C-alpha positions in Angstrom: -3.4 36.1 -36.0 -5.2 33.1 -34.7 -8.2 32.6 -32.5 -8.6 30.0 -29.7 -10.5 28.0 -32.1 -8.3 27.4 -34.5 -6.1 26.4 -32.0 -7.6 24.6 -30.3 -8.3 22.3 -34.1 -5.4 22.4 -35.0 -3.4 20.7 -31.8 -6.3 18.0 -31.9 -6.2 17.6 -35.6 -2.0 17.2 -34.1 -3.3 14.0 -32.2 -4.9 12.7 -34.2 -2.2 11.5 -36.5 0.1 11.3 -33.5 -2.2 8.5 -32.8 -2.6 7.4 -36.7 1.5 7.6 -37.2 2.1 5.7 -34.2 3.4 1.5 -35.5 0.9 -1.5 -34.3 0.9 -2.6 -31.0 2.6 -6.4 -30.0 0.7 -9.1 -29.0 2.8 -10.2 -26.0 1.7 -13.7 -24.7 0.5 -13.1 -20.4 3.7 -15.4 -18.6 2.1 -18.1 -16.0 1.5 -16.5 -13.1 4.1 -18.5 -10.9 1.8 -18.3 -6.5 3.5 -15.9 -4.4 3.4 -15.2 -0.4 1.3 -17.6 1.4 0.0 -19.5 -1.9 3.3 -20.6 -2.8 4.4 -21.9 0.9 4.0 -25.2 2.2 0.2 -25.4 3.9 2.3 -27.1 6.9 4.0 -23.9 7.5 1.8 -21.4 6.3 -0.7 -22.8 9.9 3.0 -22.8 11.5 3.5 -19.7 11.0 -0.8 -17.9 11.6 -1.5 -20.2 15.3 2.9 -18.4 16.0 1.4 -14.4 14.8 -2.4 -16.0 17.0 -0.4 -15.8 19.6 1.3 -13.1 19.8 -2.2 -11.8 19.3 -4.2 -13.5 22.3 -0.3 -12.8 24.9 -0.4 -8.7 23.6 -3.5 -7.8 23.5 -4.5 -7.0 20.6 -6.8 -10.4 19.3 -10.5 -9.8 18.8 -12.5 -12.7 20.7 -16.2 -13.0 20.3 -18.8 -12.6 23.1 -22.2 -15.4 22.7 -24.0 -12.5 21.2 -21.3 -10.9 18.2 -21.1 -15.2 17.1 -24.7 -15.6 17.3 -24.6 -11.8 15.4 -23.0 -13.2 13.0 -24.5 -16.9 12.5 -28.0 -15.7 11.7 -25.8 -13.2 8.9 -24.8 -16.7 7.0 -27.3 -18.5 7.3 -29.3 -15.9 5.9 -27.1 -15.1 3.4 -26.3 -19.0 2.3 -30.0 -19.7 2.5 -30.9 -16.0 0.8 -31.7 -17.8 -2.6 -34.4 -19.9 -0.9 -36.8 -17.1 0.6 -39.3 -15.1 -1.3 -40.3 -11.1 0.0 -44.0 -9.9 -0.3 -44.1 -6.2 -1.1 -44.9 -4.9 3.0 -41.3 -7.1 3.5 -42.6 -9.8 5.0 -39.9 -13.2 3.7 -41.7 -16.5 3.1 -40.2 -19.3 2.8 -40.2 -21.5 -1.1 -42.4 -23.8 -1.4 
């Protein structure tokens, strides 16, 4: 009669043996990856396809058009991200420019 503890030990021992007796993994050199999709195409062809997609989206009414307010917010976020290392934030949450 076996107990659950001894069965568990036997199973873990078998797994350890299987791992230790496995043949060594072969070292395979990675092949250089070839560009796929748009990356493999000529830039003018990609531009032409993109232009057609934009025209189709506008004619279907599914294209997004920025309002002046949305553009203003996006520009503000971009400016903050681009110049984040120039600002220092104080403990009170105020931002001051570095000298």
